C-alpha positions as CSV (number, residue, x, y, z in Angstrom):
1,M,51.5,-20.2,-42.5
2,G,51.6,-16.5,-42.4
3,V,48.9,-13.9,-42.0
4,T,48.4,-11.3,-44.8
5,L,45.9,-8.6,-45.5
6,K,44.3,-8.0,-48.9
7,S,41.8,-5.5,-50.2
8,I,38.2,-6.6,-50.6
9,T,37.6,-7.7,-54.2
10,R,35.0,-9.5,-56.2
11,E,37.1,-12.6,-55.7
12,N,37.0,-12.6,-51.9
13,F,33.8,-10.7,-51.1
14,E,31.6,-13.8,-50.6
15,A,34.2,-15.4,-48.4
16,V,34.5,-12.3,-46.2
17,I,30.7,-11.9,-45.7
18,A,30.4,-15.6,-44.8
19,L,32.7,-15.3,-41.8
20,E,31.2,-15.6,-38.4
21,V,32.3,-14.8,-34.8
22,A,31.3,-16.9,-31.8
23,T,27.8,-16.3,-30.5
24,S,29.2,-14.6,-27.4
25,Q,31.1,-12.1,-29.5
26,R,28.3,-10.9,-31.7
27,D,27.6,-7.8,-29.6
28,Y,31.2,-6.7,-30.0
29,V,31.6,-6.4,-33.7
30,A,29.6,-5.1,-36.7
31,D,28.6,-7.5,-39.5
32,N,31.2,-7.7,-42.3
33,L,28.6,-7.0,-45.0
34,Y,27.5,-3.9,-43.2
35,S,31.1,-2.8,-42.8
36,I,31.9,-3.3,-46.5
37,A,28.8,-1.4,-47.5
38,E,29.7,1.4,-45.1
39,S,33.2,1.6,-46.6
40,S,31.7,2.4,-50.0
41,F,30.4,5.7,-48.7
42,H,33.5,6.7,-46.8
43,P,36.6,7.0,-49.0
44,T,38.9,7.1,-45.8
45,Y,37.8,3.6,-44.8
46,Q,40.2,0.8,-45.7
47,P,38.6,-2.7,-45.5
48,R,40.9,-5.7,-45.5
49,A,40.4,-9.4,-45.7
50,I,42.6,-11.4,-43.4
51,Y,44.2,-14.4,-45.0
52,W,45.9,-17.3,-43.3
53,G,47.5,-20.0,-45.4
54,G,45.8,-18.6,-48.5
55,E,42.3,-18.8,-47.0
56,V,40.1,-15.9,-45.9
57,V,39.7,-16.2,-42.1
58,G,38.9,-12.7,-40.9
59,F,38.2,-9.0,-41.6
60,L,39.4,-5.7,-40.4
61,M,38.9,-2.1,-41.3
62,Y,40.6,1.2,-40.5
63,E,40.2,4.8,-41.4
64,S,42.6,7.7,-41.9
65,F,42.2,11.3,-41.1
66,H,44.5,13.8,-42.8
67,H,44.8,17.2,-41.2
68,N,46.4,20.3,-42.7
69,E,50.2,20.1,-42.3
70,R,50.0,17.5,-39.5
71,P,50.7,13.8,-39.7
72,P,47.5,11.6,-40.2
73,V,45.5,10.0,-37.5
74,Y,44.3,6.4,-37.9
75,N,41.4,4.6,-36.3
76,I,41.2,0.8,-36.4
77,F,37.5,0.1,-35.8
78,R,36.8,-3.4,-37.1
79,L,38.5,-6.6,-36.3
80,M,37.1,-10.1,-36.4
81,V,38.5,-13.6,-36.9
82,D,36.1,-16.4,-37.9
83,R,35.1,-18.6,-34.9
84,R,36.7,-21.6,-36.6
85,Y,40.1,-19.9,-36.6
86,Q,40.2,-18.2,-33.2
87,G,42.8,-19.0,-30.6
88,R,45.6,-19.4,-33.2
89,G,47.2,-15.9,-33.0
90,I,45.7,-14.8,-36.2
91,G,44.1,-11.7,-34.7
92,H,47.4,-10.6,-33.2
93,S,49.2,-11.2,-36.5
94,A,46.6,-9.4,-38.4
95,M,46.8,-6.4,-36.1
96,Q,50.6,-6.4,-36.5
97,C,50.1,-6.5,-40.3
98,V,47.7,-3.5,-40.2
99,L,50.1,-1.6,-37.9
100,D,52.9,-2.3,-40.3
101,E,50.7,-1.1,-43.3
102,I,49.9,2.1,-41.5
103,K,53.5,2.8,-40.4
104,A,54.7,2.2,-44.0
105,Q,52.6,5.1,-45.1
106,G,54.9,7.5,-43.2
107,P,54.8,9.5,-40.0
108,F,51.5,9.5,-38.1
109,E,50.2,11.3,-35.1
110,R,48.4,8.3,-33.5
111,I,46.7,5.0,-34.2
112,A,43.6,4.6,-32.1
113,I,41.2,1.7,-31.3
114,C,38.1,1.5,-29.0
115,Y,36.6,-1.3,-27.1
116,V,33.9,-2.0,-24.5
117,S,35.3,-1.4,-21.0
118,T,34.0,-4.7,-19.8
119,N,35.8,-6.6,-22.5
120,Q,39.0,-7.7,-20.6
121,V,40.1,-9.9,-23.5
122,A,40.2,-6.9,-25.8
123,R,41.9,-4.7,-23.2
124,D,44.7,-7.3,-22.7
125,F,45.0,-8.0,-26.4
126,Y,45.4,-4.4,-27.5
127,A,47.8,-3.7,-24.6
128,S,50.0,-6.5,-25.9
129,L,50.3,-4.7,-29.2
130,G,51.5,-1.4,-27.5
131,F,48.2,0.4,-27.2
132,Q,47.8,2.6,-24.1
133,E,44.4,3.6,-22.7
134,T,43.9,7.4,-23.0
135,G,40.2,7.8,-21.9
136,M,36.6,7.1,-22.8
137,S,34.7,8.1,-25.9
138,E,31.8,10.4,-25.0
139,E,29.9,9.2,-28.1
140,T,30.1,5.4,-27.6
141,D,31.1,5.1,-23.9
142,E,34.0,2.8,-25.0
143,V,37.6,2.9,-23.9
144,I,40.0,4.6,-26.3
145,A,43.6,3.3,-26.6
146,E,46.3,4.7,-28.8
147,I,49.8,4.2,-30.2
148,R,51.5,7.5,-30.6
149,G,53.7,8.2,-33.6
C-alpha cells in the first residue's frame, strides 16, 4: 500500500480532523482543525491529507514564499500521523511525497522545517530525509533544518 497526498476537501475534512497523535506527542503538533482553519487565511499554505491504502491516516501542511526573481522558499510546518498508524513508515513516505511535490514545482532556494531541540526522534527523522540543521529560530526557539535547492 502506497502513501499519497491529497488536498483537503469536503469529502476528507471530517476524517482529517478526527485524526489523533499519541498523548505524548500532543505538545509537538497543532490540532488539524486549527491548521485547516489557519490555511483558509493564508493563501500560501498548502494543507494535505495523507492517505495510506485509500484511508486518511495523517495530515501535513507547507507554505511557499516567492521572492522577486529568486527561486521560492518552502517551509513544512505541520506533519502528523494518526496514533493507530505510527511506526509503519507512513510519516517518512509522506515527507518524501511532499518533497517530490515541492521539487516538481521547479527550482527552489530551500525547504525548511523546525522542531523542538529536545525531540531527538524528529532530529533523526528529518536528518534521514536529507535535512541539515542550520540554526535556531529566534521566534520559536526551535531547531531549523533545511534542504538546499
